[in-house]
Every structure is written in structure tokens, then in C-alpha cells.
C-alpha positions in Angstrom: 37.0 0.1 53.2 35.1 0.9 56.3 32.1 -1.2 55.3 30.1 -0.7 59.1 30.4 3.2 58.2 29.2 2.7 54.4 26.3 0.7 55.6 25.5 3.5 58.6 25.3 6.2 55.9 23.8 4.3 53.1 20.1 5.0 54.7 17.3 3.4 53.0 20.2 1.1 50.8 21.9 0.2 54.2 19.6 -3.2 54.2 20.4 -4.2 50.9 24.4 -3.6 51.1 25.5 -7.0 52.1 23.0 -8.4 49.2 24.2 -6.5 47.0 27.9 -7.2 47.8 27.2 -11.0 47.7 25.8 -10.7 44.2 28.2 -8.9 42.7 31.0 -11.2 43.9 28.8 -14.2 42.3 29.1 -12.2 38.7 32.8 -12.3 39.1 33.7 -8.8 40.2 36.8 -7.7 42.0 36.7 -6.9 45.6 37.9 -3.5 44.4 35.3 -3.1 41.8 32.5 -4.5 44.5 34.0 -1.7 46.6 33.4 1.1 44.1 29.7 -0.4 43.4 28.9 -0.3 47.1 30.1 3.3 47.5 27.8 4.5 44.4 25.2 2.4 46.3 25.7 4.5 49.5 25.8 7.7 47.4 22.5 7.2 46.2 21.4 6.5 49.8 22.7 9.9 51.1 21.2 11.5 47.9 17.8 10.2 48.6 17.9 11.0 51.7 19.1 14.4 51.6 16.1 15.4 49.5 13.4 12.8 51.9 13.1 10.4 49.2 12.2 6.7 49.6 13.3 3.9 47.4 10.2 3.5 46.0 10.2 7.3 44.6 13.2 6.3 42.5 12.6 6.8 38.7 14.0 7.8 35.5 14.1 11.5 35.9 15.3 11.2 39.5 18.0 8.7 38.4 19.4 10.8 35.7 19.3 14.0 38.3 21.3 11.5 41.0 23.9 10.6 38.4 24.2 14.8 37.0 25.1 15.1 40.9 27.6 12.1 41.2 29.3 13.6 37.9 30.3 16.7 39.9 31.8 14.8 43.0 35.8 14.6 42.5 37.4 11.4 41.5 34.3 9.4 41.2 33.7 6.2 39.2 30.3 4.6 38.2 28.3 8.1 37.4 26.3 6.4 34.0 23.2 4.6 33.4 25.4 1.5 32.7 27.7 1.7 36.1 24.1 2.0 37.3 22.6 -1.1 35.9 23.8 -3.9 38.4 22.2 -1.9 41.2 19.0 -0.8 39.8 18.6 -4.9 38.5 19.1 -6.0 41.8 16.7 -3.7 43.7 14.0 -4.4 40.7 14.5 -8.3 41.5 13.9 -7.5 45.2 10.9 -5.0 44.8 12.8 -2.4 46.6 12.3 0.1 43.7 9.9 0.3 41.1 9.9 -1.5 37.6 11.8 0.2 34.7 9.6 2.6 33.1 8.0 1.7 29.8 8.5 4.0 26.9 4.8 5.7 26.6 5.7 8.0 23.6 4.0 7.2 20.4 7.3 5.6 19.2 7.5 3.5 21.8 4.2 2.1 22.1 4.6 1.6 18.0 7.7 -0.2 18.9 6.3 -2.5 21.7 3.4 -3.5 19.4 6.3 -4.4 16.7 8.0 -6.5 18.9 5.1 -8.2 20.1 4.2 -9.0 16.4 7.9 -10.2 15.7 7.9 -12.7 18.8 4.2 -13.6 18.6 3.1 -14.0 15.2 6.8 -14.5 13.2 8.1 -16.7 16.1 11.7 -14.5 15.5 14.4 -15.1 17.7 15.3 -12.3 20.2 18.7 -11.0 18.3 16.7 -10.8 15.0 13.7 -8.9 17.1 16.4 -6.6 18.5 17.9 -6.0 15.0 14.6 -5.5 13.5 13.3 -3.0 16.1 16.2 -1.0 15.7 15.7 -0.4 12.4 12.4 0.5 12.8 13.3 3.2 15.3 15.9 4.7 13.0 13.6 4.5 10.3 10.7 6.3 11.9 13.3 8.7 12.9 14.4 9.6 9.8 11.4 9.1 7.4 8.2 9.2 9.4 8.7 11.0 13.1 5.0 11.6 13.2 4.0 7.8 12.7 1.7 8.5 9.8 2.0 6.0 7.2 -1.2 6.8 5.3 0.6 8.6 2.5 3.8 6.4 1.9 3.7 5.2 -1.6 6.0 2.8 -3.7 7.8 5.4 -5.1 9.0 6.8 -1.3 9.9 3.1 -0.4 12.2 3.0 -3.4 13.7 6.0 -2.9 14.6 5.2 0.8 16.3 1.7 -0.6 18.1 3.8 -3.3 19.3 6.8 -1.2 20.5 4.3 1.4 22.2 1.9 -0.7 24.6 4.4 -2.1 26.4 4.6 1.2 26.1 0.8 2.3 27.9 -2.4 0.4 25.5 -4.7 -1.4 25.3 -7.0 1.8 24.9 -4.0 3.8 22.0 -3.1 1.5 20.1 -6.7 1.4 20.2 -6.4 5.2 18.3 -2.9 5.1 15.8 -4.1 2.4 15.2 -7.4 5.0 14.5 -5.4 7.7 12.4 -2.7 5.6 10.1 -5.6 4.5 9.4 -6.9 7.7 8.4 -3.4 9.0 6.3 -2.8 6.1 4.5 -6.3 6.3 3.7 -5.3 10.0 2.3 -1.9 8.6 -0.4 -3.7 6.1 -1.1 -6.6 9.0 -2.0 -3.8 11.7 -4.0 -1.8 8.6 -1.7 1.1 8.7 -1.2 0.8 5.2 -3.9 0.5 2.9 -1.7 -2.1 0.6 1.2 -4.4 1.4 4.4 -2.0 0.5 6.6 -4.9 0.9 6.3 -6.0 -2.5 7.6 -2.2 -3.5 11.0 -2.7 -1.9 13.5 -2.9 -4.7 15.9 -6.2 -4.7 19.6 -5.7 -4.1 21.3 -7.0 -7.5 23.3 -10.1 -6.6 24.1 -13.7 -8.7 23.5 -16.6 -6.7 26.5 -18.8 -6.2 28.8 -15.9 -7.9 31.4 -16.0 -5.2 33.8 -18.6 -3.9 33.7 -19.5 -0.1 36.6 -18.3 1.6 38.3 -20.9 4.0 41.7 -21.6 5.4 44.0 -24.5 4.9 44.8 -27.1 6.8 48.3 -25.7 8.0 46.8 -22.4 8.6 44.1 -24.3 11.1 46.9 -26.1 12.7 48.9 -22.7 13.2 45.6 -21.3 14.9 45.1 -24.4 17.4 48.5 -24.1 18.4 48.5 -20.3 19.0 46.3 -20.4 22.0 47.8 -20.2 25.6 46.9 -22.4 28.8 45.2 -19.2 30.4 41.3 -19.5 31.2 40.4 -17.0 28.0 42.7 -19.2 25.8 41.1 -22.3 27.1 38.0 -21.3 26.4 38.8 -19.8 22.9 40.4 -23.0 21.9 37.0 -24.8 22.3 35.1 -22.0 20.6 37.3 -22.2 17.3 37.4 -25.9 17.5 33.6 -25.8 17.7 33.5 -23.8 14.8 36.2 -25.7 12.6 35.2 -28.8 13.3 31.4 -28.5 13.3 30.7 -25.4 11.2 28.8 -23.8 13.9 27.2 -20.2 13.6 28.6 -17.8 16.1 24.8 -17.3 17.4 24.6 -21.4 17.6 28.0 -21.4 19.6 26.8 -18.6 22.0 23.4 -20.4 22.3 24.8 -23.7 23.7 24.3 -24.9 27.4 26.1 -27.3 29.4 22.9 -29.6 29.2 23.5 -29.7 25.6 26.6 -31.7 25.7 25.8 -35.8 26.3 29.0 -37.1 27.1 27.9 -40.5 27.3 26.5 -41.0 23.8 29.3 -38.4 22.4 26.6 -36.2 20.8 25.4 -32.3 21.1 22.4 -30.5 20.8 22.6 -27.4 18.2 19.8 -24.8 18.1 20.1 -23.3 14.4 18.1 -20.9 12.6 14.3 -20.6 12.8 14.9 -22.2 16.4 15.7 -25.8 14.6 17.1 -28.2 17.0 19.6 -30.8 15.8 22.1 -33.4 17.5 25.7 -33.6 15.9 28.3 -36.1 16.7 31.2 -34.7 19.3 34.3 -35.3 17.7 37.0 -36.8 20.0 39.4 -33.7 19.7 36.4 -31.3 20.3 35.5 -33.5 23.4 38.9 -33.2 25.1 39.2 -29.6 24.4 35.6 -28.9 25.8 36.3 -31.0 28.6 39.7 -29.3 29.6 37.7 -25.6 29.4 35.4 -26.7 31.8 37.6 -28.6 34.3 40.3 -25.8 34.4 39.1 -22.3 32.9 35.1 -22.3 32.9 34.3 -19.9 36.1 31.4 -20.6 38.8 28.3 -19.4 37.6 24.5 -19.5 38.1 23.8 -19.9 34.5 23.9 -22.8 32.6 25.5 -21.3 29.3 28.6 -23.4 28.2 30.5 -20.3 27.2 30.9 -17.2 29.7 32.2 -13.8 29.5 35.9 -13.3 30.6 35.1 -10.4 32.5 32.0 -9.4 35.1 29.5 -9.7 34.7 29.9 -13.7 34.0 27.0 -14.1 32.1 26.6 -15.7 28.6 29.3 -15.1 26.1 27.1 -13.1 23.2 27.5 -14.0 19.6 29.4 -10.6 18.9 32.1 -12.3 21.6 32.1 -15.4 19.6 32.7 -13.3 16.4 35.7 -11.3 18.4 36.9 -14.6 19.2 36.9 -15.8 15.4 38.4 -12.3 14.4 41.3 -12.9 17.0 42.2 -16.7 15.7 41.8 -15.5 12.0 44.6 -12.6 12.7 47.1 -15.1 13.8 47.2 -16.1 10.1 47.2 -13.0 8.8 43.5 -13.1 7.6 40.7 -10.5 8.3 37.4 -12.4 8.9 34.9 -13.4 11.1 33.1 -16.8 12.2 32.0 -17.8 8.9 35.3 -18.4 7.4 35.3 -21.3 10.0 32.1 -22.4 8.4 33.6 -22.6 5.1 36.7 -24.4 6.3 34.7 -26.9 7.9 32.6 -27.6 4.5 36.1 -27.5 2.5 37.7 -30.2 4.8 34.9 -32.1 4.6 35.0 -32.1 0.8 38.7 -32.9 1.1 38.0 -36.2 3.1 35.4 -37.1 0.6 32.1 -36.1 1.8 29.9 -35.3 -1.0 27.5 -32.2 -1.0 24.5 -33.8 0.5 26.4 -35.2 3.6 28.0 -31.4 3.8 24.2 -30.0 4.0 23.5 -32.2 6.7 26.5 -31.2 9.0 25.9 -27.6 8.2 22.1 -28.0 8.6 21.3 -26.3 5.5 17.4 -26.2 4.7 18.1 -26.0 1.0 20.6 -28.0 -1.1 21.2 -25.1 -3.4 22.9 -23.5 -0.2 25.3 -26.2 -0.3 25.7 -26.1 -3.7 28.4 -23.3 -3.7 31.1 -25.5 -2.2 31.3 -27.4 -5.4 33.5 -24.6 -6.6 36.0 -25.6 -4.2 36.2 -29.5 -5.3 38.9 -29.0 -7.1 39.0 -32.8 -7.2 35.9 -33.5 -9.1 36.2 -30.4 -11.1 39.1 -31.6 -12.7 37.5 -34.7 -13.8 35.0 -33.0 -16.0 37.4 -30.2 -17.2 37.4 -30.1 -21.0 41.0 -29.2 -22.8 41.2 -25.9 -24.5 40.7 -26.3 -28.3 43.2 -23.6 -29.0 45.8 -25.8 -27.2 48.2 -24.9 -24.7 49.3 -21.2 -24.7 
């Protein structure tokens, strides 16, 4: 690629190309991909120059117009909002373009207020806030596009839940009910409804402790551990799965781990669980060895302190959904369809088999209530066998 010619024809983007190239390289993009991003930046500079516009004139409408122009070019890449994301983020950090525009529509302002309430008054985690606001946006679009809540009645709430539940599984219905209650409480707090309609949300029928935790046995665990190769992704996934199986960590807890959370000297680690609760757990030797191998041989160089990183650029923190994908691939090795919670149940089952009682399991899994741990009594076959009574009718 002719970099000098690219810089010369980039006009107002020219002073930023070198820094942008370095930024992309640090983020783990390949030289070919870096070149594609630089070509797109140069195209933007030429497009702005042809319309007598400066970088400071760039807004959402002009970005959309540039993308329409770019899609008409032959053999072009990076012709989407997502493709332009790294460039716009880089330029905004440099102050070269205006900040991202805030949605000033009535719905946008409502959701911004709702987001502030969830963070400031409810103290919810960022992922939970994102899920609740996504549901609120969908609910507004389907039920109340005019944002007029004054005439909403308990009957309206019940009808919405019943109609929605017909196309969802019980866990999906419970999720919708939780999101709806949070939104209705907010409406009452902001005096948008005369009464708190969250109490009108019908409960989803379920029976506590009715199921049996799904876990894999020791031979399947050994098969999964042996399935990881020595590639960078294999070493990372091996560390993730061993953490999940040996310590019962949730996907979000694994994704939230930082390099500073591992106390190598004392053999401990800090885990941030639900409700921002922090706890210190022992670092088993086999987990420590797997983590050390990953850090020495596999983890890419990055400015972030996140323990687990994406395998493809940008090399940022691995999201909880990424951890779930790792778990699904690992379980597929033994022919099981499931997610990361299988490993959490497996950790509890293994503790039972090694003589731990329910209180100890609850401590390791960081349950806030002993009732949550009680479900594992169903898989404690040794203890259940001691209390079984013979069938009065005799053997069949």
C-alpha cells in the first residue's frame, strides 16, 4: 500500500492516520485489516473535502451519507456503522470530531432517565442495565409508543404478560416478568403512573427445587480437559473451563476477572459476584498452573488489565457471552448441549462427592441463601440412600 499517497489524499484525516494505524496495531488488527481501515479513513477525508466539510462538521446524518456513498464504490470494505466504529472512537478521543449524538427523541430521553435510575438508585450492573433498557425500548415500541402511561391498568399488564408468555419458555417468561416489574416500579417512582403496577404482574408458575441440577461426570470432565490444544485460543479456553469447573464461577464472574485479581503469593483470587459482592476464593494448584501457562504463552499484549481477552481484534475483554460460547464448545466435546451453568452444577456435584456438606458448597458458590444450595441435596445419592425406606409391598 502506498502510505505517502494515502496520507496526501486524506485531506483533513491525514494528520490522524499515523496515530490511527498505531492504535489499530495495538488492538491486534492484522496489517491487511489495518490497511483497509486506513483506506476507509482516507475515503472519508476525500468525501469531506469534496463537500467543503471539516471533521468537526461530521454528524450522524453525514456519516450515514458517507456510508451510502461508500457502498456504491466497487470492491469496497468497511461500509457500515460497525466498520466505522474504531475510526470514530479514535477521532472522538482526540477531540477531532464532535461527541456521539445523544438520542433527543422522547423515547431516547425516557430511556436515558431510566438508565440513570437503574445505575444511580438501583445500583445495578452494566449488563443488567443494558438488558432492562433493551426490554423497555421494545415494550415502548409495542405497547406505548406515545409514552402515555396514565391510562395503563393492571388488566393491561396481565394481558401483556399472558400474551407474551404463550410464545416463550417458562425461564423466558420469568425473565420478561422481571424486566417488566423493574420498568413499572420506575414509572411509579417518577409519578408517571398513579399506582405501583409492578404488583399486578402475574407470577410465572414454577416449583422451587422441582428440577435436578444438570452436571457432567468425572470421566466427561477429564475428556473435556484433554480436548484443548496448545494454540493460544486452546490455552485460554482451557483456563476458562478449569475455573468454571473447579470453582463454580459464573460466566459474568469469569469475564470480569482482572490480572490484579490473582494473588499468586497467597494462592487466592478475588471474584466479583452478583450485586457487586466481592469474595476471596482459594486458587487450586491445577487452576493456577493453567492460568500461568495461558498468561505466559497465550494472552496477547494489551493495554487492558482484563484477564481473558478476545481471540480476534479488537483485543478487548472477553464478554460473558464469549465465556458462554467457550462453555458450549467444551460441552459439545462430550455430546452435551448446554452452557456455562453446567460447569457450576458440576463443581457443586464434585464437592458433594468429595464429602463437602451443603453449607460448604453454598460458601464456594457464594449463594446468598441456603435455600439456593438445597437443590444439590437431590444429587447427594450417598446421603439419600441412608434415609431411604424399603417399599412396603416388597420387591416387584
